[in-house]
BALOBA-1460 file (C-alpha; in Angstrom, 3 decimals):
// residues 130
<rec num="1" residu="x" x="96.187" y="107.267" z="95.945"/>
<rec num="2" residu="x" x="97.020" y="103.993" z="94.215"/>
<rec num="3" residu="x" x="100.454" y="103.000" z="92.968"/>
<rec num="4" residu="x" x="99.359" y="103.566" z="89.384"/>
<rec num="5" residu="x" x="98.077" y="107.061" z="90.237"/>
<rec num="6" residu="x" x="101.372" y="107.894" z="91.967"/>
<rec num="7" residu="x" x="103.378" y="106.752" z="88.937"/>
<rec num="8" residu="x" x="101.107" y="108.752" z="86.611"/>
<rec num="9" residu="x" x="101.527" y="111.872" z="88.771"/>
<rec num="10" residu="x" x="105.260" y="111.296" z="88.881"/>
<rec num="11" residu="x" x="105.474" y="110.961" z="85.087"/>
<rec num="12" residu="x" x="103.465" y="114.175" z="84.715"/>
<rec num="13" residu="x" x="105.895" y="115.934" z="87.060"/>
<rec num="14" residu="x" x="108.864" y="114.588" z="85.114"/>
<rec num="15" residu="x" x="107.358" y="115.737" z="81.803"/>
<rec num="16" residu="x" x="106.766" y="119.190" z="83.287"/>
<rec num="17" residu="x" x="110.370" y="119.393" z="84.460"/>
<rec num="18" residu="x" x="111.606" y="118.391" z="81.008"/>
<rec num="19" residu="x" x="109.463" y="121.133" z="79.492"/>
<rec num="20" residu="x" x="110.816" y="123.604" z="82.048"/>
<rec num="21" residu="x" x="114.318" y="122.515" z="81.081"/>
<rec num="22" residu="x" x="113.546" y="123.363" z="77.437"/>
<rec num="23" residu="x" x="112.322" y="126.826" z="78.482"/>
<rec num="24" residu="x" x="115.488" y="127.291" z="80.541"/>
<rec num="25" residu="x" x="117.584" y="126.488" z="77.457"/>
<rec num="26" residu="x" x="115.678" y="129.084" z="75.439"/>
<rec num="27" residu="x" x="115.993" y="131.671" z="78.191"/>
<rec num="28" residu="x" x="119.677" y="130.800" z="78.532"/>
<rec num="29" residu="x" x="119.456" y="131.049" z="82.308"/>
<rec num="30" residu="x" x="122.289" y="128.819" z="83.554"/>
<rec num="31" residu="x" x="121.045" y="128.679" z="87.144"/>
<rec num="32" residu="x" x="117.583" y="127.427" z="86.093"/>
<rec num="33" residu="x" x="119.146" y="124.939" z="83.645"/>
<rec num="34" residu="x" x="121.391" y="123.514" z="86.368"/>
<rec num="35" residu="x" x="118.559" y="123.327" z="88.884"/>
<rec num="36" residu="x" x="116.168" y="121.580" z="86.477"/>
<rec num="37" residu="x" x="118.891" y="119.224" z="85.278"/>
<rec num="38" residu="x" x="119.814" y="118.278" z="88.852"/>
<rec num="39" residu="x" x="116.162" y="117.716" z="89.685"/>
<rec num="40" residu="x" x="115.694" y="115.485" z="86.642"/>
<rec num="41" residu="x" x="118.783" y="113.487" z="87.653"/>
<rec num="42" residu="x" x="117.263" y="112.912" z="91.097"/>
<rec num="43" residu="x" x="113.923" y="111.830" z="89.656"/>
<rec num="44" residu="x" x="115.294" y="108.870" z="87.664"/>
<rec num="45" residu="x" x="116.203" y="106.712" z="90.716"/>
<rec num="46" residu="x" x="112.881" y="107.634" z="92.305"/>
<rec num="47" residu="x" x="111.087" y="106.439" z="89.178"/>
<rec num="48" residu="x" x="112.832" y="103.059" z="89.388"/>
<rec num="49" residu="x" x="111.995" y="102.877" z="93.099"/>
<rec num="50" residu="x" x="108.337" y="103.577" z="92.368"/>
<rec num="51" residu="x" x="108.305" y="100.889" z="89.721"/>
<rec num="52" residu="x" x="109.810" y="98.393" z="92.188"/>
<rec num="53" residu="x" x="107.240" y="99.378" z="94.821"/>
<rec num="54" residu="x" x="104.402" y="98.909" z="92.346"/>
<rec num="55" residu="x" x="105.702" y="95.444" z="91.441"/>
<rec num="56" residu="x" x="106.069" y="94.508" z="95.117"/>
<rec num="57" residu="x" x="102.568" y="95.824" z="95.809"/>
<rec num="58" residu="x" x="101.148" y="93.710" z="92.971"/>
<rec num="59" residu="x" x="102.912" y="90.624" z="94.362"/>
<rec num="60" residu="x" x="101.550" y="91.316" z="97.843"/>
<rec num="61" residu="x" x="98.019" y="91.705" z="96.473"/>
<rec num="62" residu="x" x="98.368" y="88.318" z="94.754"/>
<rec num="63" residu="x" x="99.650" y="86.748" z="97.972"/>
<rec num="64" residu="x" x="96.804" y="88.275" z="99.997"/>
<rec num="65" residu="x" x="94.262" y="86.943" z="97.500"/>
<rec num="66" residu="x" x="95.812" y="83.471" z="97.788"/>
<rec num="67" residu="x" x="95.762" y="83.599" z="101.599"/>
<rec num="68" residu="x" x="92.142" y="84.770" z="101.582"/>
<rec num="69" residu="x" x="91.259" y="81.866" z="99.305"/>
<rec num="70" residu="x" x="92.943" y="79.443" z="101.713"/>
<rec num="71" residu="x" x="91.074" y="80.998" z="104.656"/>
<rec num="72" residu="x" x="87.779" y="80.663" z="102.809"/>
<rec num="73" residu="x" x="88.558" y="77.017" z="102.039"/>
<rec num="74" residu="x" x="89.491" y="76.366" z="105.672"/>
<rec num="75" residu="x" x="86.186" y="77.901" z="106.784"/>
<rec num="76" residu="x" x="84.373" y="75.059" z="104.986"/>
<rec num="77" residu="x" x="85.694" y="72.602" z="107.599"/>
<rec num="78" residu="x" x="84.900" y="71.835" z="111.211"/>
<rec num="79" residu="x" x="87.309" y="70.058" z="113.493"/>
<rec num="80" residu="x" x="86.249" y="67.273" z="115.821"/>
<rec num="81" residu="x" x="87.418" y="63.822" z="116.884"/>
<rec num="82" residu="x" x="91.001" y="64.708" z="115.815"/>
<rec num="83" residu="x" x="90.065" y="65.241" z="112.152"/>
<rec num="84" residu="x" x="88.604" y="67.799" z="109.789"/>
<rec num="85" residu="x" x="85.091" y="67.303" z="108.426"/>
<rec num="86" residu="x" x="83.902" y="69.164" z="105.361"/>
<rec num="87" residu="x" x="80.616" y="71.021" z="105.656"/>
<rec num="88" residu="x" x="78.397" y="70.311" z="102.636"/>
<rec num="89" residu="x" x="74.783" y="70.952" z="101.761"/>
<rec num="90" residu="x" x="74.060" y="67.355" z="102.845"/>
<rec num="91" residu="x" x="75.803" y="67.651" z="106.218"/>
<rec num="92" residu="x" x="79.336" y="66.619" z="107.063"/>
<rec num="93" residu="x" x="81.707" y="64.642" z="104.898"/>
<rec num="94" residu="x" x="85.021" y="63.175" z="105.914"/>
<rec num="95" residu="x" x="87.299" y="62.529" z="107.573"/>
<rec num="96" residu="x" x="89.892" y="64.881" z="106.123"/>
<rec num="97" residu="x" x="93.441" y="65.508" z="107.268"/>
<rec num="98" residu="x" x="93.443" y="68.335" z="109.841"/>
<rec num="99" residu="x" x="96.790" y="69.555" z="108.439"/>
<rec num="100" residu="x" x="96.344" y="69.670" z="104.661"/>
<rec num="101" residu="x" x="92.588" y="68.966" z="104.195"/>
<rec num="102" residu="x" x="93.094" y="66.036" z="101.855"/>
<rec num="103" residu="x" x="90.987" y="62.939" z="102.283"/>
<rec num="104" residu="x" x="92.230" y="60.466" z="104.908"/>
<rec num="105" residu="x" x="92.526" y="56.764" z="104.148"/>
<rec num="106" residu="x" x="91.655" y="54.181" z="106.821"/>
<rec num="107" residu="x" x="94.604" y="52.107" z="107.971"/>
<rec num="108" residu="x" x="93.100" y="49.820" z="110.567"/>
<rec num="109" residu="x" x="90.824" y="49.556" z="113.542"/>
<rec num="110" residu="x" x="92.525" y="49.718" z="116.917"/>
<rec num="111" residu="x" x="91.690" y="46.514" z="118.850"/>
<rec num="112" residu="x" x="89.681" y="46.924" z="122.036"/>
<rec num="113" residu="x" x="88.541" y="50.516" z="121.459"/>
<rec num="114" residu="x" x="86.164" y="52.175" z="119.097"/>
<rec num="115" residu="x" x="88.871" y="54.154" z="117.333"/>
<rec num="116" residu="x" x="90.283" y="53.893" z="113.882"/>
<rec num="117" residu="x" x="93.663" y="55.088" z="112.582"/>
<rec num="118" residu="x" x="93.726" y="57.048" z="109.329"/>
<rec num="119" residu="x" x="96.662" y="58.105" z="107.185"/>
<rec num="120" residu="x" x="97.106" y="61.083" z="104.913"/>
<rec num="121" residu="x" x="99.075" y="60.206" z="101.808"/>
<rec num="122" residu="x" x="99.662" y="63.870" z="101.009"/>
<rec num="123" residu="x" x="101.384" y="65.120" z="104.160"/>
<rec num="124" residu="x" x="101.999" y="61.650" z="105.700"/>
<rec num="125" residu="x" x="100.321" y="62.493" z="108.999"/>
<rec num="126" residu="x" x="98.468" y="59.858" z="110.967"/>
<rec num="127" residu="x" x="95.191" y="60.534" z="112.776"/>
<rec num="128" residu="x" x="93.310" y="58.445" z="115.311"/>
<rec num="129" residu="x" x="89.595" y="59.111" z="115.177"/>
<rec num="130" residu="x" x="87.532" y="58.151" z="118.186"/>
């Protein structure tokens, strides 16, 4: 049962109790009136709680969708030689920052070895690619 279905069922229950309360007034049965009135008083905080839960559930669904999107984006990369490389239809493209996946900018070659240092201007990390 979804949050919306629970709230709908709850509202139906509340409406039924209100109708029962009206019948109790007509019947002039004090015990039934008091019982229905007490039940209605208990339902109001529950209704607010359900509304809060529905809002929290909606926020969590949005957060899950965002995290899934980030996971899908991360799946488009492979990691080798200390950097991320984007997988495209034409092969690999890069290098990209292994932390934030933004394009790295070459700083300089390291003398004496076949490595090059790259900087990420987004998250300020530095990567040496061999």
